[in-house]
C-alpha positions in Angstrom: 0.0 0.0 0.0 1.5 3.3 -1.1 0.9 6.3 1.2 2.1 9.7 0.2 2.7 13.0 1.9 2.1 16.0 -0.4 4.3 18.9 0.9 2.5 21.9 -0.4 4.7 25.0 -0.4 5.9 28.1 -2.0 9.5 28.3 -3.0 10.7 31.3 -0.9 11.5 34.5 -2.7 12.2 38.0 -1.6 9.2 40.2 -1.8 6.8 37.2 -2.2 4.7 35.9 0.7 3.8 36.8 4.3 2.4 40.1 3.1 0.4 40.6 6.3 3.7 40.9 8.1 5.0 43.8 6.0 4.4 46.3 8.8 6.5 44.2 11.2 9.2 42.4 9.2 11.2 43.8 6.3 11.6 41.9 3.0 14.7 40.0 4.1 13.2 39.0 7.4 10.0 37.7 5.7 12.1 35.8 3.3 14.1 34.2 6.1 11.0 33.3 8.0 9.4 31.6 5.0 12.6 29.7 4.2 13.0 28.5 7.8 9.4 27.3 8.2 9.7 25.4 4.9 12.9 23.7 5.9 12.0 23.0 9.5 8.7 21.3 8.5 10.4 19.3 5.8 12.8 17.8 8.4 9.7 16.7 10.4 8.2 15.1 7.3 11.4 13.3 6.6 11.2 11.6 10.0 7.9 10.0 8.9 7.8 6.6 7.2 5.8 7.8 4.2 6.7 8.8 0.6 7.1 12.5 0.2 6.4 14.6 -2.9 6.9 18.4 -2.9 4.3 20.4 -4.8 5.7 24.0 -5.2 4.4 27.3 -6.4 7.2 29.4 -7.9 7.3 33.2 -7.9 8.1 35.0 -11.2 11.2 36.5 -9.7 12.6 33.3 -8.3 15.9 33.0 -10.3 18.1 34.7 -7.7 16.8 32.6 -4.8 16.4 29.2 -6.3 19.9 28.2 -5.2 19.0 28.8 -1.6 17.0 25.5 -1.4 18.4 23.6 -4.3 19.4 20.1 -3.0 17.3 20.4 0.2 14.4 18.5 -1.1 15.7 15.0 -1.8 12.3 13.8 -3.1 10.3 14.4 -6.3 9.3 18.0 -6.9 6.3 19.0 -9.0 4.9 22.4 -9.9 1.4 23.2 -8.6 -1.2 23.5 -11.4 -4.4 25.5 -11.1 -5.9 28.9 -11.3 -6.3 29.4 -7.5 -5.2 27.8 -4.2 -8.1 25.3 -4.1 -7.6 24.2 -7.7 -3.9 23.7 -7.0 -4.5 21.5 -3.9 -7.2 19.4 -5.7 -5.1 18.8 -8.8 -2.1 17.8 -6.6 -4.2 15.3 -4.6 -5.8 13.9 -7.7 -2.4 13.4 -9.3 -0.9 11.5 -6.3 -4.0 9.3 -5.8 -3.4 7.9 -9.3 -0.7 5.8 -7.7 -1.2 6.1 -3.9 -3.9 4.7 -1.7 -3.9 7.6 0.7 -2.5 11.1 0.6 -2.0 13.7 3.3 -1.4 17.2 2.0 0.6 19.4 4.5 1.1 23.1 4.4 4.6 24.5 4.9 4.2 27.5 7.3 3.0 25.5 10.4 4.8 25.9 13.7 3.6 22.9 15.7 3.6 20.1 13.1 4.5 16.6 14.4 5.2 13.2 12.8 2.6 11.8 15.3 -0.1 14.0 13.8 0.9 12.9 10.3 0.7 9.3 11.2 -2.7 9.7 12.9 -4.1 11.4 9.8 -3.1 8.4 7.6 -4.5 5.9 10.2 -7.9 7.8 10.4 -8.3 7.4 6.6 -9.1 3.8 7.4 -12.3 5.0 9.0 -13.1 8.4 7.4 -13.2 9.7 3.9 -11.7 13.1 4.8 -9.4 14.1 7.6 -8.6 17.7 8.3 -6.3 19.4 10.9 -7.7 22.9 11.6 -5.7 26.1 12.2 -6.6 28.6 14.8 -7.6 31.2 12.2 -10.5 29.1 10.8 -8.5 27.4 8.0 -6.6 24.2 7.9 -3.0 23.1 7.7 -3.5 19.4 6.7 -6.1 17.8 4.5 -6.1 14.0 3.8 -8.1 11.7 1.4 -8.1 8.2 0.1 -10.1 9.2 -3.0 -10.4 12.5 -4.8 -13.1 14.6 -3.2 -13.7 18.1 -4.6 -14.1 20.2 -1.4 -12.2 23.0 -3.0 -14.4 24.5 -5.7 -16.3 27.6 -4.7 -14.2 28.1 -1.5 -12.9 31.6 -0.8 -9.6 31.3 1.0 -7.8 33.4 3.6 -10.9 33.9 5.9 -12.2 32.4 9.1 -14.8 30.2 7.4 -12.6 28.1 5.2 -12.6 25.0 7.4 -16.4 25.2 8.1 -17.3 25.6 4.4 -14.9 22.8 3.4 -16.4 20.3 5.8 -20.0 21.4 4.9 -19.3 20.6 1.2 -18.0 17.1 2.1 -20.9 16.3 4.5 -23.5 17.5 1.9 -21.9 15.1 -0.6 -22.3 12.2 1.8 -18.6 11.9 2.9 -17.5 11.2 6.4 -15.2 13.7 8.0 -12.8 13.9 11.0 -11.0 16.9 12.3 -7.9 16.3 14.4 -5.5 18.6 16.3 -5.2 22.3 16.2 -2.3 23.6 14.0 -0.7 27.0 14.2 0.7 29.1 11.4 2.3 32.4 11.1 0.5 35.1 9.2 0.5 38.2 11.4 2.7 39.8 14.1 0.8 38.3 17.0 1.4 34.8 15.6 5.1 35.3 16.1 4.5 36.7 19.6 2.3 33.7 20.5 5.1 31.3 19.4 7.7 33.1 21.5 5.5 33.2 24.6 4.0 29.8 24.2 0.5 31.2 24.9 -2.2 33.0 23.0 -3.2 34.8 26.1 -1.4 38.2 25.8 -2.4 41.8 25.2 -0.6 44.8 23.8 0.4 47.4 26.3 1.5 49.9 23.7 4.3 50.7 21.3 6.8 53.4 20.8 9.0 54.4 17.9 11.3 51.4 18.4 9.6 49.0 20.7 6.5 46.9 21.2 5.3 45.8 24.6 2.9 43.0 25.5 1.5 41.8 28.8 1.2 38.0 29.5 1.2 35.5 32.3 4.1 33.1 32.8 3.6 29.4 33.8 3.2 30.5 37.5 0.6 33.1 36.6 2.9 36.0 37.2 2.2 39.0 35.0 5.2 39.9 32.8 6.0 42.3 30.0 7.4 41.0 26.7 9.3 43.8 25.1 10.4 43.7 21.5 13.1 46.0 20.3 13.1 46.7 16.6 15.7 49.5 16.3 18.5 51.1 18.3 18.8 54.8 19.0 22.3 54.2 20.2 23.6 52.4 17.0 23.9 49.2 19.0 22.0 47.1 16.4 20.8 43.8 17.8 22.8 44.4 21.0 20.4 47.1 22.0 18.2 44.8 24.0 21.2 43.3 25.8 22.2 46.9 26.8 18.8 47.5 28.2 18.8 44.2 30.1 22.2 45.1 31.7 20.9 48.5 32.8 17.9 46.9 34.5 20.1 44.4 36.3 22.5 47.1 37.4 19.6 49.2 38.8 17.7 46.3 40.4 19.1 47.2 43.8 17.5 50.6 43.7 14.1 48.9 43.9 12.6 51.6 41.6 12.9 49.7 38.3 11.1 46.6 37.1 12.9 43.3 37.7 14.2 41.8 34.5 13.9 38.0 33.8 15.7 37.3 30.5 16.6 38.6 27.1 17.1 37.2 23.7 19.1 38.7 20.8 17.2 36.6 18.2 15.0 33.5 18.5 13.3 30.9 16.3 10.7 33.1 14.8 11.5 36.6 16.2 14.3 38.4 14.3 14.5 41.2 16.8 15.9 41.4 20.3 13.4 40.8 23.1 13.2 41.1 26.8 11.0 39.7 29.5 10.5 41.6 32.7 8.2 42.3 35.7 4.8 43.9 34.9 4.1 46.7 37.3 0.7 48.0 38.4 0.1 51.7 38.4 -0.6 54.7 36.2 1.5 57.3 34.3 2.9 60.2 36.3 0.6 63.2 36.7 2.6 66.5 36.5 0.1 68.2 38.7 0.2 65.7 41.6 3.3 63.4 41.4 6.4 65.7 41.1 7.6 64.9 44.6 7.5 61.2 43.8 9.4 61.8 40.6 12.1 63.8 42.5 12.6 60.9 44.9 12.7 58.2 42.2 15.2 60.1 40.1 17.4 60.7 43.2 17.4 57.0 43.8 18.7 56.4 40.3 21.2 59.2 40.4 22.6 58.2 43.8 23.1 54.6 42.7 26.8 53.5 42.9 27.4 51.7 39.6 28.9 48.3 40.0 29.1 46.7 36.6 29.9 49.7 34.4 29.2 48.5 30.8 27.5 51.7 29.9 28.2 54.3 27.2 29.9 57.4 28.8 29.2 61.0 27.9 32.7 62.2 28.7 32.0 65.5 27.1 28.2 65.5 27.4 27.4 68.7 25.6 29.6 67.7 22.6 28.0 64.2 22.6 24.5 65.7 22.6 25.4 68.2 19.9 26.7 65.5 17.6 23.5 63.6 18.2 21.4 66.6 17.3 23.3 67.3 14.1 23.1 63.7 13.0 19.3 63.6 13.6 18.8 67.0 11.9 20.8 66.0 8.8 17.9 63.7 7.8 15.6 66.8 7.6 18.2 68.9 5.9 18.5 66.4 3.1 14.7 65.9 2.8 13.1 67.3 -0.4 9.9 68.2 1.4 11.5 70.1 4.3 10.2 73.5 5.4 13.0 75.9 4.9 11.8 78.2 7.7 11.9 75.3 10.2 15.3 74.4 8.9 16.7 77.9 9.4 15.2 78.2 12.9 16.8 74.8 14.0 20.1 75.9 12.4 19.9 79.0 14.5 19.3 77.0 17.7 22.2 74.7 16.8 24.5 77.7 16.4 23.4 79.2 19.8 24.0 75.8 21.5 27.4 75.5 19.8 28.5 78.9 20.9 27.5 78.1 24.5 30.4 75.7 24.7 30.7 72.0 23.9 34.0 71.0 25.5 33.0 70.8 29.2 34.0 67.5 30.8 31.6 65.3 32.7 31.4 66.0 36.5 29.7 64.1 39.3 28.9 61.3 37.0 26.0 58.9 37.5 23.7 56.6 35.5 20.9 58.6 33.8 17.8 57.5 31.8 18.0 60.4 29.2 14.4 59.9 28.2 11.9 60.8 30.9 8.4 61.6 29.9 5.5 61.0 32.2 4.9 57.4 30.8 8.4 56.4 32.0 7.0 56.5 35.5 4.6 54.0 37.0 2.8 55.6 40.0 1.0 53.4 42.4 1.2 51.8 45.9 4.9 51.6 44.9 6.3 53.7 42.2 8.9 53.0 39.5 10.9 54.3 36.5 10.5 52.1 33.4 11.8 52.1 29.8 15.5 52.0 30.1 16.2 52.0 26.4 18.9 54.7 26.4 20.8 54.9 29.7 24.3 56.3 29.8 26.8 57.5 32.4 26.3 61.2 32.4 25.2 64.0 34.7 22.1 64.3 36.8 21.4 67.7 35.4 20.8 66.2 32.0 18.1 63.9 33.3 16.5 66.7 35.3 16.4 69.0 32.3 15.0 66.4 30.0 12.2 65.7 32.5 11.3 69.3 32.9 11.4 70.8 29.4 8.2 71.3 27.4 9.4 69.0 24.6 9.0 66.3 27.2 6.1 67.3 29.4 4.0 68.3 26.4 4.9 65.1 24.5 2.3 62.7 26.0 0.2 65.3 27.8 -0.8 69.0 27.3 1.3 70.1 30.2 4.0 72.8 30.2 5.5 73.4 33.6 5.7 77.0 34.9 8.6 78.4 36.8 7.1 77.8 40.3 6.4 74.1 39.4 10.0 73.6 38.2 11.4 75.3 41.3 9.3 73.2 43.7 10.4 70.0 42.0 14.1 71.1 42.1 13.7 72.0 45.8 12.4 68.5 46.5 15.1 66.8 44.5 17.8 68.8 46.3 16.8 67.2 49.6 18.4 64.0 48.2 21.1 65.1 45.8 23.1 68.2 44.9 22.8 69.7 41.4 24.4 72.6 39.6 21.9 75.3 38.7 24.1 76.9 36.0 24.7 73.6 34.3 21.0 72.7 34.5 20.0 75.8 32.6 22.3 74.9 29.8 21.0 71.4 29.7 17.4 72.8 29.5 18.4 74.5 26.3 20.2 71.4 24.9 17.2 69.1 25.8 14.7 71.3 23.9 17.1 71.1 20.9 17.2 67.4 21.3 13.4 67.3 21.1 13.1 69.4 18.0 16.0 67.7 16.1 14.5 64.3 16.9 11.1 65.6 15.6 12.8 66.8 12.4 14.2 63.3 11.8 10.9 61.6 12.8 9.0 63.9 10.4 11.1 62.4 7.5 10.6 58.9 8.8 6.8 59.4 9.0 6.7 60.4 5.4 7.8 56.9 4.4 4.7 55.0 3.6 6.4 51.7 4.3 7.2 52.6 7.9 6.5 49.7 10.1 4.7 51.5 13.0 2.9 54.9 12.8 1.4 56.5 15.8 -1.0 59.3 15.0 -0.6 60.8 18.4 3.2 61.0 17.9 2.7 62.7 14.5 0.5 65.4 16.0 3.2 66.3 18.5 5.9 66.2 15.8 4.0 68.8 13.8 3.3 70.9 16.9 7.0 71.0 18.0 8.1 72.0 14.5 5.5 74.8 14.2 6.6 78.4 14.2 4.7 79.3 17.3 6.3 76.5 19.4 9.8 77.2 18.0 9.4 80.9 18.9 8.3 79.9 22.4 11.4 77.8 22.8 13.6 80.6 21.7 12.2 83.0 24.2 12.3 80.6 27.1 15.5 78.7 26.5 17.8 80.1 23.8 17.5 83.9 24.1 19.6 84.0 27.2 22.5 82.2 25.5 22.1 84.1 22.2 25.2 86.3 21.8 23.9 88.2 18.8 
């Protein structure tokens, strides 16, 4: 008795397949995911005792990638024939049943395929006419027959009713059916998250420009955060998530940051670095009610004695910041859609900052967060500072300035601190740590410049229609911070004093 596995696949090609992942994975990442799924599942099929035949669908632009899997399939390979997916599956099954007594057609993008499931599908064909293994999205990943049954004509694929409609056609035609197992595939971003976490019970907490954050429960029912890092602001590449992990481990003794569990630079399906850490209950900081809490939390961080110093040092902090500003602003300067008035204003700000002096050495160094908006704080029964994406060894005045400037306070809220509110905060902070008022004023100017140069770069990035993640709330603030009224306000409040002209 001949029993045949039909391995039904697309030959991977760049720019072809996994289109619903375009907003999460780039072309090369989608290609690698496709390729790895195909090869991993083929290895599982090879462990089975059955004949295997690959039926493939070839993209028009395959020539440059064919060599990537040449020689991998050491079994007959045949091209799929048919006008649509259903017709291609049916013709493949009909062809193999000309010589085989049973066929099991298996898809190639499954994540939990097993040889035991394949074996059971073949065995169940002794009892049933049709055996199907459903997928969680309402489709199926395996379909098995011992005689040709057209359950494919008239089916619209890629929706949640594919399995239901397929079985209904078989039953109406008098055939017996059996569903077995639940298969998983990867079509969207959450499918990859599910595979990494080993559960489908998770929820998105939010996303930033470079990170995604999900909440889930571990095996002991402890709430954790799964943080995916897609890009580094510090030019660390895939090592960015490791840097963040080390910062959290270093600061764990302060008891004002989340406990970190583990990190991964790259895993089976996730091409980005990821981090698992403690989920903290609470709410974002309220600038009208929580400034004393913020002063205490920041002092705990700034007073921490660094033990394992693997951090980037801002030995000449103003020079380091200025170089960062010019790098970010260069994207806007080269943009063909730039506003020349905005460009000239930012150039003026850069000149004022440069003339204020860039060569001062670091003093009273400590670890600083460098990115402190109100959502970097969790306020509750216990309060914390979160999001340690860009910590460095710098000066406390830089952190204080970033926390207080309007380009920060107005970023996620409508708040701009007045002089009394700033003074009250600084008085509270000074109870725990000394700071240099003159240096703080200079950092206030520099941090507003950091805000507007970042916005200029982000404005260019948001114009790219292929950008993976776009946050409408962020775009509104970008446009506001680059407006004439806001830039004029920044000049009067933070640059005029340093302007020598």
